[in-house]
N, C-alpha and C positions, 0 to 999 in steps of 0.2 A: 504493500500500500504506500509506504514511504517513497519507494522508487518511482511508483506511478505519479505521485504528487510532485516529485522532483522533476520528472520528465515534463509534466504539464506546465510547471512553472518555467522551465527552460524554454518551452515552446512559446509561452506568453511573452517572455523577455525577448526572444528572437523576433516575434511579430512586432513588438513595440519598437525595437531598434530598426527594423525594416521600414516602419512607418516614419520614424524620425528621419532616417537617411533619405527616403523618397521625398518627404516634404522639403528638406533642405536642398536637395539637388534640383528639384523642380522650381523652387523659389529663386535659386541662383540663376537657373537657365532662362526662366520666363518672366521673373518679377513676381513678387508675392501676390499682387492684385490679380494676376493672370492665372493663378493656380486654384483649382477647386478641390474640395475634399474628395470628390469622385476621382480626380486625377491621381491624387496621392494614394488612395486605396488601390487603384488599378496598377500603379507602378510597384506597389508592395505585394501585389497578388492576393489581395483580400477584398472584401465588400465594404462599401461605405458604412454599413451598420457596424462592422468590426472596428473600423476607424473610430466611430463614435463611442465604442466600448472603452477605448483607451484615452481619447482626447476629446475635448469639447470644441476645439477649433484648430485650424492649421497653425495659428500663432502659438498655441499651447504646445503643439507637437514640436515646433522648431526651438522654442525656448526651454523645453523640458530638460535637456542635458545640463544646461547651466543651473537650473533650479535643483536638479537632482544632486549635483555636486555640492551645492550650498547646503542642502538638507543632510547629505552624508557627513559634512563637516561637523554639524551639531552632534550627530550620532557618535562620530569618532572621538570627539572631545569627551563625551561621557565614558568612553571605553579606555581612555588613556590612564596609565598608572597614577594612583593618587600621590605618589611621592614626587611626581613631576610638578614643577611650578605651573601656574595657569598658562603663562605665555609659551612655555616649552610645550605644553600639551596642545595648545592651539596651533603652534607652528607645525608640529609633527602631524597633527590631524589634517591640516591644510595641505601639506605636501603629499599626503597619502592619496589625495583626490586626483592627482594628475598622472596620466599615462602618456608617455612620450609617443607611443604608437598612434594615439588618438589625436595628437596635436594638429596635423594638417586639416582634418575634417572639422575639428572644433574651431580652428582659426577661421575657416570659411563661415561657420555658423555665427561666430562672434561678429565678424565683419558685417554680415547680413543684419544681425540684431541691432547693431549700432546705426545702421542706415535706414531702418524702417520704423516710423513712429508707432505703428501698430504693435510691433514686437517689443519696442521699448516700454510701451504701456503695459503689455502683458507681463513682461519680466519684472517691472516695478511692482505690480500688484502681488505677484507671487513672492517677490523678494521681501516684502514687508512681513509676511507670515514666516518665511524662513529665518529672517533676522530675529524674530521673536523666539524661535526654537533655539538658536544659538545663545541668545540672552538667558534662556531658561537653563541651558547646560552650564553656562558660566556661573549663574546664581547657585546651582547645585554644588559646584566645585568650591565656591568661595563662601558658602554659608550665608548668602544674601538673598534678597527677594528680587524677582524680576521686575517688580514695581519700583525698585530703587534705581538711581542713576547709573551706578557702576556697571552692572552687567549689560545694560542697554548701550552704554557708551562703548564698552569693549566690543560688543557685537557689531555696532555701527562702524567702529574703527577698523575692525577686521574686514568687514565687507568692503569698505572704501579702499583699504590697502590692496585687496585682491583685485578690485576693479581697476585701480590705477596700474597695477602690474600687468593685468590682462590687456589693457589699452595700449601700453607701451609695447608689449609682445606682438600685438596685432599689427602695429604701425612701424615697427623697426625693420629697416632694410640694411643688410640682409637679416632674415629672421633670427631673433635671439631665443635661446631656450627659455621656456616659461618658468620652470621650477626655480631656478636661481633668482628670477625676478620676484616671485612670490615670497621666497625666503627673505630677500633683502627688504621688501616692503613691510612684511609683518615684523621683522626684526627691528626696523626703524621705529615703527609704531610702539613696539614693546619697550624700546629704550626711551620713549617719551619724545621722539622726534627732536633730538638735540640739533642745534644749529650746526650746519656743516662747517668744518674748519676752512678758513680762507686766509690768504696772505694779508688782505686788507679789505675792510668793509667798504661798500660804495660811498657811504657818507664820509668815511675817513679819507678816502682818495680825493674827494671833492674839496676838502679843507685846504686853505692856502698854507 
């Protein structure tokens, strides 16, 4: 029975991935507004009804990998060893979400997401709920309440750090590896964003 359940879950996951991949590919090829749910379902080899069992819209299908990663971050923070500091747990949990083999397709998805207002809106709506999940995980580790400022500030800061790292990764030519950028961004936030060392500050240079 367990093996049957495992096979069923694997088939569901394969179908979900096929729908996501088809939605992304067609949106890139034709433009999001020129793609119908029926087109995505046909490209994935399933019916429109099956599509609707997995996603409520084509925008949700395309943004779901980014939302899934953010949601897994909260889950992984809860699983990290308690002897780790909060920021160490967050950093390791974040780095665990990135698979180098997936980066090219994910980069395409992120570029599309950043260029389509519909996708930006969908991701923002989902992101609010996911940020709450991370804040709850932080509250559990720190013995605070999710209604307090600290866990929510941490969650928002982590989300912003990953977003900035991802944006730089997408727009860097030649492409830079994503994982080191995420590590650097979260590490800087964890350190309190100290001012970068410079030989002279602009206002000092301007003085006679």
